[in-house]
C-alpha positions as a LaTeX table, in Angstrom:
\begin{tabular}{lrrr}
\hline
Residue & $x$ (\AA) & $y$ (\AA) & $z$ (\AA) \\
\hline
Unk1 & $-35.03$ & $-15.83$ & $-14.21$ \\
Unk2 & $-34.10$ & $-12.62$ & $-12.32$ \\
Unk3 & $-32.86$ & $-10.04$ & $-14.47$ \\
Unk4 & $-28.99$ & $-9.02$ & $-14.19$ \\
Unk5 & $-28.22$ & $-5.45$ & $-13.29$ \\
Unk6 & $-25.87$ & $-4.91$ & $-16.23$ \\
Unk7 & $-28.61$ & $-6.17$ & $-18.57$ \\
Unk8 & $-31.09$ & $-3.41$ & $-17.24$ \\
Unk9 & $-28.52$ & $-0.75$ & $-17.23$ \\
Unk10 & $-27.81$ & $-1.45$ & $-20.94$ \\
Unk11 & $-31.65$ & $-1.41$ & $-21.79$ \\
Unk12 & $-31.98$ & 2.05 & $-19.96$ \\
Unk13 & $-29.19$ & 3.56 & $-21.76$ \\
Unk14 & $-30.48$ & 2.23 & $-25.10$ \\
Unk15 & $-33.97$ & 3.61 & $-24.15$ \\
Unk16 & $-32.56$ & 7.05 & $-23.88$ \\
Unk17 & $-31.08$ & 6.86 & $-27.31$ \\
Unk18 & $-34.24$ & 5.55 & $-28.83$ \\
Unk19 & $-36.46$ & 8.09 & $-27.18$ \\
Unk20 & $-34.11$ & 10.90 & $-28.26$ \\
Unk21 & $-34.73$ & 10.48 & $-31.94$ \\
Unk22 & $-38.61$ & 10.23 & $-31.49$ \\
Unk23 & $-41.01$ & 12.80 & $-30.45$ \\
Unk24 & $-43.57$ & 10.61 & $-28.89$ \\
Unk25 & $-43.64$ & 6.84 & $-28.39$ \\
Unk26 & $-46.63$ & 4.76 & $-27.06$ \\
Unk27 & $-45.76$ & 2.77 & $-23.87$ \\
Unk28 & $-46.88$ & $-0.42$ & $-25.37$ \\
Unk29 & $-44.64$ & 0.12 & $-28.55$ \\
Unk30 & $-41.58$ & 0.94 & $-26.15$ \\
Unk31 & $-42.14$ & $-2.36$ & $-24.36$ \\
Unk32 & $-42.42$ & $-4.22$ & $-27.51$ \\
Unk33 & $-39.26$ & $-2.65$ & $-28.98$ \\
Unk34 & $-37.10$ & $-3.61$ & $-26.07$ \\
Unk35 & $-38.93$ & $-7.00$ & $-25.48$ \\
Unk36 & $-40.19$ & $-6.26$ & $-21.98$ \\
Unk37 & $-43.66$ & $-6.04$ & $-20.42$ \\
Unk38 & $-45.44$ & $-2.66$ & $-20.31$ \\
Unk39 & $-45.17$ & $-2.93$ & $-16.50$ \\
Unk40 & $-41.17$ & $-3.15$ & $-16.81$ \\
Unk41 & $-41.24$ & $-0.48$ & $-19.41$ \\
Unk42 & $-42.98$ & 1.84 & $-16.97$ \\
Unk43 & $-40.56$ & 0.95 & $-14.29$ \\
Unk44 & $-37.68$ & 1.56 & $-16.49$ \\
Unk45 & $-38.99$ & 5.23 & $-17.55$ \\
Unk46 & $-39.75$ & 5.91 & $-13.84$ \\
Unk47 & $-36.27$ & 4.89 & $-12.99$ \\
Unk48 & $-34.76$ & 7.32 & $-15.70$ \\
Unk49 & $-36.95$ & 10.00 & $-14.43$ \\
Unk50 & $-34.96$ & 9.94 & $-11.28$ \\
Unk51 & $-31.55$ & 9.48 & $-12.85$ \\
Unk52 & $-29.32$ & 12.56 & $-13.90$ \\
Unk53 & $-26.01$ & 14.35 & $-13.21$ \\
Unk54 & $-24.38$ & 15.06 & $-9.66$ \\
Unk55 & $-26.54$ & 17.56 & $-8.02$ \\
Unk56 & $-29.61$ & 15.58 & $-8.61$ \\
Unk57 & $-31.81$ & 18.99 & $-8.62$ \\
Unk58 & $-34.58$ & 19.51 & $-11.00$ \\
Unk59 & $-32.44$ & 20.73 & $-13.86$ \\
Unk60 & $-29.89$ & 18.03 & $-13.31$ \\
Unk61 & $-32.44$ & 15.03 & $-14.07$ \\
Unk62 & $-33.60$ & 13.23 & $-16.97$ \\
Unk63 & $-37.21$ & 14.60 & $-17.77$ \\
Unk64 & $-40.24$ & 13.46 & $-19.61$ \\
Unk65 & $-43.26$ & 15.26 & $-20.72$ \\
Unk66 & $-45.83$ & 14.63 & $-17.97$ \\
Unk67 & $-49.03$ & 15.11 & $-19.59$ \\
Unk68 & $-48.07$ & 12.58 & $-22.21$ \\
Unk69 & $-46.99$ & 10.20 & $-19.51$ \\
Unk70 & $-50.51$ & 10.36 & $-18.12$ \\
Unk71 & $-51.82$ & 9.30 & $-21.41$ \\
Unk72 & $-49.57$ & 6.30 & $-21.63$ \\
Unk73 & $-47.03$ & 7.76 & $-24.00$ \\
Unk74 & $-43.64$ & 8.57 & $-23.68$ \\
Unk75 & $-41.90$ & 11.89 & $-24.67$ \\
Unk76 & $-38.32$ & 12.64 & $-23.87$ \\
Unk77 & $-37.88$ & 16.40 & $-22.91$ \\
Unk78 & $-34.20$ & 16.60 & $-21.22$ \\
Unk79 & $-31.72$ & 13.43 & $-21.84$ \\
Unk80 & $-28.96$ & 15.30 & $-19.82$ \\
Unk81 & $-26.66$ & 14.37 & $-22.69$ \\
Unk82 & $-27.01$ & 10.74 & $-22.11$ \\
Unk83 & $-27.43$ & 9.99 & $-25.75$ \\
Unk84 & $-24.33$ & 11.39 & $-26.85$ \\
Unk85 & $-21.12$ & 9.46 & $-27.17$ \\
Unk86 & $-18.98$ & 9.76 & $-24.19$ \\
Unk87 & $-15.73$ & 12.17 & $-24.83$ \\
Unk88 & $-12.87$ & 11.54 & $-22.65$ \\
Unk89 & $-10.02$ & 13.95 & $-21.55$ \\
Unk90 & $-6.52$ & 12.79 & $-21.74$ \\
Unk91 & $-6.31$ & 11.99 & $-17.88$ \\
Unk92 & $-9.49$ & 9.99 & $-18.33$ \\
Unk93 & $-8.33$ & 8.15 & $-21.30$ \\
Unk94 & $-5.02$ & 7.18 & $-19.61$ \\
Unk95 & $-6.91$ & 5.96 & $-16.59$ \\
Unk96 & $-9.16$ & 3.91 & $-18.74$ \\
Unk97 & $-6.47$ & 2.49 & $-20.75$ \\
Unk98 & $-4.41$ & 1.53 & $-17.75$ \\
Unk99 & $-7.42$ & $-0.28$ & $-16.11$ \\
Unk100 & $-8.33$ & $-2.21$ & $-18.99$ \\
Unk101 & $-4.90$ & $-3.49$ & $-19.71$ \\
Unk102 & $-4.72$ & $-4.47$ & $-15.98$ \\
Unk103 & $-7.79$ & $-6.32$ & $-16.45$ \\
Unk104 & $-6.40$ & $-8.22$ & $-19.72$ \\
Unk105 & $-3.54$ & $-9.20$ & $-17.83$ \\
Unk106 & $-5.67$ & $-11.40$ & $-15.31$ \\
Unk107 & $-5.91$ & $-15.08$ & $-16.39$ \\
Unk108 & $-9.19$ & $-15.97$ & $-17.88$ \\
Unk109 & $-10.75$ & $-12.41$ & $-18.14$ \\
Unk110 & $-9.41$ & $-11.47$ & $-21.48$ \\
Unk111 & $-11.79$ & $-11.91$ & $-24.37$ \\
Unk112 & $-12.68$ & $-10.62$ & $-27.78$ \\
Unk113 & $-15.07$ & $-7.90$ & $-26.38$ \\
Unk114 & $-12.33$ & $-6.69$ & $-23.89$ \\
Unk115 & $-9.51$ & $-6.92$ & $-26.62$ \\
Unk116 & $-11.74$ & $-4.91$ & $-29.06$ \\
Unk117 & $-12.70$ & $-2.27$ & $-26.57$ \\
Unk118 & $-8.98$ & $-1.83$ & $-25.43$ \\
Unk119 & $-7.90$ & $-1.66$ & $-29.28$ \\
Unk120 & $-10.40$ & 1.03 & $-30.02$ \\
Unk121 & $-9.84$ & 3.09 & $-27.06$ \\
Unk122 & $-5.92$ & 2.87 & $-27.66$ \\
Unk123 & $-6.44$ & 4.13 & $-31.35$ \\
Unk124 & $-8.86$ & 6.87 & $-30.30$ \\
Unk125 & $-6.56$ & 7.85 & $-27.18$ \\
Unk126 & $-3.45$ & 8.37 & $-29.61$ \\
Unk127 & $-0.62$ & 10.00 & $-27.53$ \\
Unk128 & $-2.51$ & 9.32 & $-24.32$ \\
Unk129 & $-2.26$ & 5.52 & $-24.93$ \\
Unk130 & 1.60 & 6.10 & $-25.13$ \\
Unk131 & 1.49 & 8.03 & $-21.91$ \\
Unk132 & $-0.49$ & 5.14 & $-20.35$ \\
Unk133 & 2.39 & 2.59 & $-21.20$ \\
Unk134 & 4.77 & 4.96 & $-19.33$ \\
Unk135 & 2.31 & 5.21 & $-16.22$ \\
Unk136 & 2.26 & 1.49 & $-16.11$ \\
Unk137 & 6.12 & 1.11 & $-16.11$ \\
Unk138 & 7.49 & $-0.82$ & $-13.23$ \\
Unk139 & 4.42 & $-3.32$ & $-13.25$ \\
Unk140 & 4.85 & $-6.62$ & $-14.38$ \\
Unk141 & 4.74 & $-7.08$ & $-18.14$ \\
Unk142 & 1.37 & $-7.98$ & $-19.66$ \\
Unk143 & 0.70 & $-11.76$ & $-19.46$ \\
Unk144 & $-0.21$ & $-13.83$ & $-22.48$ \\
Unk145 & $-3.71$ & $-14.57$ & $-20.68$ \\
Unk146 & $-4.88$ & $-17.51$ & $-22.80$ \\
Unk147 & $-1.33$ & $-19.16$ & $-22.29$ \\
Unk148 & $-1.46$ & $-18.39$ & $-18.42$ \\
Unk149 & $-4.96$ & $-19.82$ & $-18.30$ \\
Unk150 & $-3.73$ & $-23.01$ & $-20.11$ \\
Unk151 & $-0.86$ & $-23.27$ & $-17.55$ \\
Unk152 & $-3.32$ & $-22.94$ & $-14.79$ \\
Unk153 & $-5.28$ & $-25.88$ & $-15.88$ \\
Unk154 & $-2.20$ & $-27.87$ & $-16.30$ \\
Unk155 & $-0.90$ & $-27.14$ & $-12.89$ \\
Unk156 & $-4.23$ & $-27.70$ & $-11.18$ \\
Unk157 & $-4.26$ & $-31.05$ & $-12.81$ \\
Unk158 & $-0.90$ & $-31.99$ & $-11.61$ \\
Unk159 & $-1.73$ & $-30.77$ & $-7.97$ \\
Unk160 & $-4.76$ & $-33.01$ & $-7.97$ \\
Unk161 & $-3.23$ & $-36.08$ & $-9.51$ \\
Unk162 & 0.20 & $-35.44$ & $-7.54$ \\
Unk163 & 2.61 & $-35.83$ & $-10.58$ \\
Unk164 & 5.56 & $-34.10$ & $-11.83$ \\
Unk165 & 5.68 & $-31.39$ & $-14.48$ \\
Unk166 & 8.28 & $-30.58$ & $-17.01$ \\
Unk167 & 8.73 & $-27.04$ & $-17.44$ \\
Unk168 & 10.50 & $-24.60$ & $-20.09$ \\
Unk169 & 10.94 & $-21.63$ & $-18.20$ \\
Unk170 & 12.30 & $-17.97$ & $-18.81$ \\
Unk171 & 13.56 & $-16.23$ & $-15.61$ \\
Unk172 & 14.14 & $-12.75$ & $-14.95$ \\
Unk173 & 17.31 & $-12.62$ & $-16.76$ \\
Unk174 & 15.68 & $-14.08$ & $-19.84$ \\
Unk175 & 17.67 & $-17.37$ & $-19.36$ \\
Unk176 & 15.70 & $-20.32$ & $-20.74$ \\
Unk177 & 16.01 & $-23.62$ & $-18.73$ \\
Unk178 & 14.10 & $-26.85$ & $-18.60$ \\
Unk179 & 13.05 & $-28.11$ & $-15.15$ \\
Unk180 & 11.18 & $-31.11$ & $-13.93$ \\
Unk181 & 9.37 & $-29.90$ & $-10.72$ \\
Unk182 & 6.95 & $-31.46$ & $-8.23$ \\
Unk183 & 3.99 & $-28.95$ & $-7.62$ \\
Unk184 & 3.31 & $-27.77$ & $-4.09$ \\
Unk185 & 0.83 & $-25.11$ & $-4.33$ \\
Unk186 & $-0.77$ & $-22.43$ & $-6.68$ \\
Unk187 & $-0.22$ & $-18.80$ & $-5.46$ \\
Unk188 & $-1.20$ & $-15.33$ & $-6.67$ \\
Unk189 & $-0.13$ & $-12.06$ & $-5.37$ \\
Unk190 & $-3.09$ & $-10.21$ & $-7.04$ \\
Unk191 & $-0.88$ & $-9.51$ & $-10.26$ \\
Unk192 & 0.74 & $-12.72$ & $-11.15$ \\
Unk193 & 0.16 & $-16.55$ & $-10.79$ \\
Unk194 & 3.14 & $-18.44$ & $-9.33$ \\
Unk195 & 3.73 & $-22.20$ & $-9.01$ \\
Unk196 & 5.54 & $-23.11$ & $-5.67$ \\
Unk197 & 7.33 & $-26.47$ & $-6.51$ \\
Unk198 & 10.33 & $-28.47$ & $-5.55$ \\
Unk199 & 12.83 & $-28.14$ & $-8.42$ \\
Unk200 & 14.62 & $-31.31$ & $-9.16$ \\
Unk201 & 17.54 & $-29.33$ & $-10.94$ \\
Unk202 & 17.96 & $-27.08$ & $-8.02$ \\
Unk203 & 17.24 & $-29.72$ & $-5.26$ \\
Unk204 & 15.17 & $-27.01$ & $-3.31$ \\
Unk205 & 11.76 & $-25.23$ & $-3.49$ \\
Unk206 & 11.37 & $-22.51$ & $-6.20$ \\
Unk207 & 8.58 & $-20.13$ & $-7.31$ \\
Unk208 & 7.90 & $-19.99$ & $-10.97$ \\
Unk209 & 5.74 & $-17.19$ & $-12.55$ \\
Unk210 & 3.25 & $-18.67$ & $-14.81$ \\
Unk211 & 3.60 & $-15.92$ & $-17.37$ \\
Unk212 & 7.24 & $-16.61$ & $-17.81$ \\
Unk213 & 6.52 & $-20.64$ & $-18.49$ \\
Unk214 & 7.00 & $-21.31$ & $-22.02$ \\
Unk215 & 5.48 & $-24.78$ & $-21.67$ \\
Unk216 & 4.16 & $-27.00$ & $-18.86$ \\
Unk217 & 3.79 & $-30.72$ & $-19.55$ \\
Unk218 & 2.27 & $-33.17$ & $-17.26$ \\
Unk219 & 4.10 & $-36.26$ & $-16.70$ \\
Unk220 & 3.20 & $-39.97$ & $-15.69$ \\
Unk221 & 5.89 & $-39.82$ & $-12.73$ \\
Unk222 & 4.04 & $-39.39$ & $-9.34$ \\
Unk223 & 5.57 & $-36.59$ & $-7.18$ \\
Unk224 & 7.05 & $-37.72$ & $-3.95$ \\
Unk225 & 6.07 & $-34.53$ & $-2.11$ \\
Unk226 & 2.42 & $-33.78$ & $-1.11$ \\
Unk227 & 0.67 & $-30.36$ & $-2.15$ \\
Unk228 & 0.57 & $-28.01$ & 0.47 \\
Unk229 & $-2.34$ & $-26.46$ & 2.09 \\
Unk230 & $-2.72$ & $-22.69$ & 1.00 \\
Unk231 & $-3.85$ & $-19.88$ & 3.63 \\
Unk232 & $-6.23$ & $-17.69$ & 1.54 \\
Unk233 & $-5.13$ & $-14.66$ & 3.33 \\
Unk234 & $-1.44$ & $-15.03$ & 2.47 \\
Unk235 & $-1.69$ & $-15.99$ & $-1.17$ \\
Unk236 & 1.87 & $-14.94$ & $-2.11$ \\
Unk237 & 5.03 & $-16.90$ & $-2.95$ \\
Unk238 & 7.50 & $-16.65$ & $-0.10$ \\
Unk239 & 10.47 & $-15.12$ & $-1.48$ \\
Unk240 & 14.12 & $-15.45$ & $-0.40$ \\
Unk241 & 14.66 & $-11.34$ & $-0.12$ \\
Unk242 & 13.23 & $-9.48$ & 2.92 \\
Unk243 & 12.50 & $-5.78$ & 2.26 \\
Unk244 & 11.22 & $-3.37$ & 5.13 \\
Unk245 & 8.59 & $-0.80$ & 4.24 \\
Unk246 & 7.84 & 2.26 & 6.54 \\
Unk247 & 4.27 & 3.13 & 5.92 \\
Unk248 & 1.53 & 5.37 & 7.23 \\
Unk249 & $-0.87$ & 3.73 & 9.79 \\
Unk250 & $-3.84$ & 3.54 & 7.39 \\
Unk251 & $-1.55$ & 1.29 & 4.99 \\
Unk252 & $-1.63$ & $-1.55$ & 7.77 \\
Unk253 & $-3.37$ & $-3.68$ & 5.25 \\
Unk254 & $-0.21$ & $-4.35$ & 3.45 \\
Unk255 & 1.05 & $-6.62$ & 6.21 \\
Unk256 & $-2.38$ & $-8.24$ & 6.66 \\
Unk257 & $-2.87$ & $-8.77$ & 2.91 \\
Unk258 & 0.61 & $-10.05$ & 2.22 \\
Unk259 & 1.53 & $-11.94$ & 5.15 \\
Unk260 & 3.92 & $-9.45$ & 6.49 \\
Unk261 & 5.23 & $-8.81$ & 9.90 \\
Unk262 & 4.74 & $-5.42$ & 11.80 \\
Unk263 & 8.11 & $-4.88$ & 13.24 \\
Unk264 & 7.69 & $-1.35$ & 14.56 \\
Unk265 & 4.74 & 1.04 & 15.33 \\
Unk266 & 4.36 & 4.50 & 16.36 \\
Unk267 & 1.74 & 7.36 & 16.04 \\
Unk268 & 2.97 & 8.40 & 12.64 \\
Unk269 & 4.28 & 5.28 & 11.05 \\
Unk270 & 4.51 & 1.52 & 10.92 \\
Unk271 & 7.42 & $-0.78$ & 9.78 \\
Unk272 & 6.61 & $-3.84$ & 7.99 \\
Unk273 & 8.76 & $-6.64$ & 6.90 \\
Unk274 & 7.83 & $-8.63$ & 3.63 \\
Unk275 & 9.50 & $-11.40$ & 1.84 \\
Unk276 & 9.55 & $-10.65$ & $-1.83$ \\
Unk277 & 10.03 & $-13.07$ & $-4.59$ \\
Unk278 & 9.54 & $-10.54$ & $-7.55$ \\
Unk279 & 11.04 & $-6.94$ & $-7.76$ \\
Unk280 & 8.51 & $-5.77$ & $-10.20$ \\
Unk281 & 5.74 & $-6.92$ & $-7.73$ \\
Unk282 & 7.27 & $-4.78$ & $-5.24$ \\
Unk283 & 7.69 & $-1.72$ & $-7.76$ \\
Unk284 & 3.81 & $-1.99$ & $-8.31$ \\
Unk285 & 3.06 & $-2.35$ & $-4.60$ \\
Unk286 & 5.17 & 0.76 & $-4.02$ \\
Unk287 & 3.72 & 2.81 & $-6.55$ \\
Unk288 & 0.14 & 2.00 & $-5.67$ \\
Unk289 & 0.90 & 3.07 & $-2.22$ \\
Unk290 & 1.95 & 6.38 & $-3.15$ \\
Unk291 & 2.42 & 8.74 & $-0.27$ \\
Unk292 & 1.55 & 6.05 & 2.27 \\
Unk293 & 5.11 & 4.42 & 1.58 \\
Unk294 & 7.62 & 6.64 & 3.74 \\
Unk295 & 10.58 & 4.56 & 3.17 \\
Unk296 & 11.91 & 1.46 & 1.80 \\
Unk297 & 14.94 & $-0.86$ & 2.26 \\
Unk298 & 17.38 & $-2.24$ & 0.98 \\
Unk299 & 18.07 & 0.96 & $-0.91$ \\
Unk300 & 18.30 & $-0.67$ & $-4.28$ \\
Unk301 & 14.70 & $-1.16$ & $-4.32$ \\
Unk302 & 13.98 & 2.44 & $-3.14$ \\
Unk303 & 15.93 & 3.79 & $-6.20$ \\
Unk304 & 14.48 & 1.52 & $-8.78$ \\
Unk305 & 10.92 & 2.62 & $-7.46$ \\
Unk306 & 11.94 & 6.25 & $-7.30$ \\
Unk307 & 13.04 & 6.12 & $-10.93$ \\
Unk308 & 9.60 & 4.42 & $-11.97$ \\
Unk309 & 7.78 & 7.15 & $-10.02$ \\
Unk310 & 9.68 & 10.09 & $-11.79$ \\
Unk311 & 8.84 & 8.45 & $-15.13$ \\
Unk312 & 5.06 & 8.50 & $-14.29$ \\
Unk313 & 5.15 & 11.84 & $-13.09$ \\
Unk314 & 6.93 & 13.05 & $-16.13$ \\
Unk315 & 4.05 & 11.25 & $-18.13$ \\
Unk316 & 1.42 & 13.15 & $-15.96$ \\
Unk317 & 2.94 & 16.64 & $-16.89$ \\
Unk318 & 2.69 & 15.69 & $-20.55$ \\
Unk319 & $-1.05$ & 15.04 & $-19.99$ \\
Unk320 & $-1.37$ & 18.40 & $-18.36$ \\
Unk321 & 0.35 & 19.96 & $-21.38$ \\
Unk322 & $-2.07$ & 18.25 & $-23.89$ \\
Unk323 & $-5.09$ & 19.18 & $-21.86$ \\
Unk324 & $-4.20$ & 22.88 & $-22.01$ \\
Unk325 & $-4.14$ & 22.51 & $-25.96$ \\
Unk326 & $-7.34$ & 20.47 & $-26.10$ \\
Unk327 & $-9.95$ & 19.24 & $-23.73$ \\
Unk328 & $-11.23$ & 15.96 & $-25.30$ \\
Unk329 & $-10.52$ & 13.10 & $-27.49$ \\
\hline
\end{tabular}
């Protein structure tokens, strides 16, 4: 079986730590310790010999003692600090915590290893972890990944069997309702999963965010409406509110990715019309766009995004102040 890149990288890093505590190791012993052939161990050392810090000049690379290498022995001269634990600045810690939290929100990706890493990093980051919570304000609340994964399985079963679902649902106003729905499609905007379904209570099509579903129960009652085909290029719920974004030309991908309509275009800007089902999703998109977003209407959305942006900027000012006092955690 072909070795995975992640497995080899892990072994290479472990080799550096192993060799850093020993003056001289026969190549055969190195291969035996890491459970690989001598030919593979030789390739690993040769790879490390060409690895180092940006610049990649002689003084930037991991180095071994050449005469011992010719004798079939491995002696590490310069590890470039690769055997030492990584120390993060506050800004780096915030970026890593935010990234891990975003991954943890995705259905099916959260697991013991990710949870443990996030807990340890959050504890080590201290105040930076609090800042990370502010930076992510305006994005959808973290989903209970195992619960969402269970709902995904139930919805997919309902779509495949063309049967109704009984839902207990909490809307954006924290009102709990019970619904019987006929599933039409399973959609995602990249941040959240949505069930597009005909709601018997409303007598119309509605979109239900799966992280707001308390329970989903498959019934024995067949659906009268058939599941809809989903266009993979526009996997998003069709909302009832239209918003208009004025973007820099390089942000044209917004219209292409989310099924928007370009309603105006000039040399300096484009105007994109989007249907939005969830204001929190719009906030996250606007913050991600940064300077590429020139204007947003209706104004109520622009004011909300501006408030979230000011909170994020204030948090980064706190990071700068902390970095002045100490550089690493």
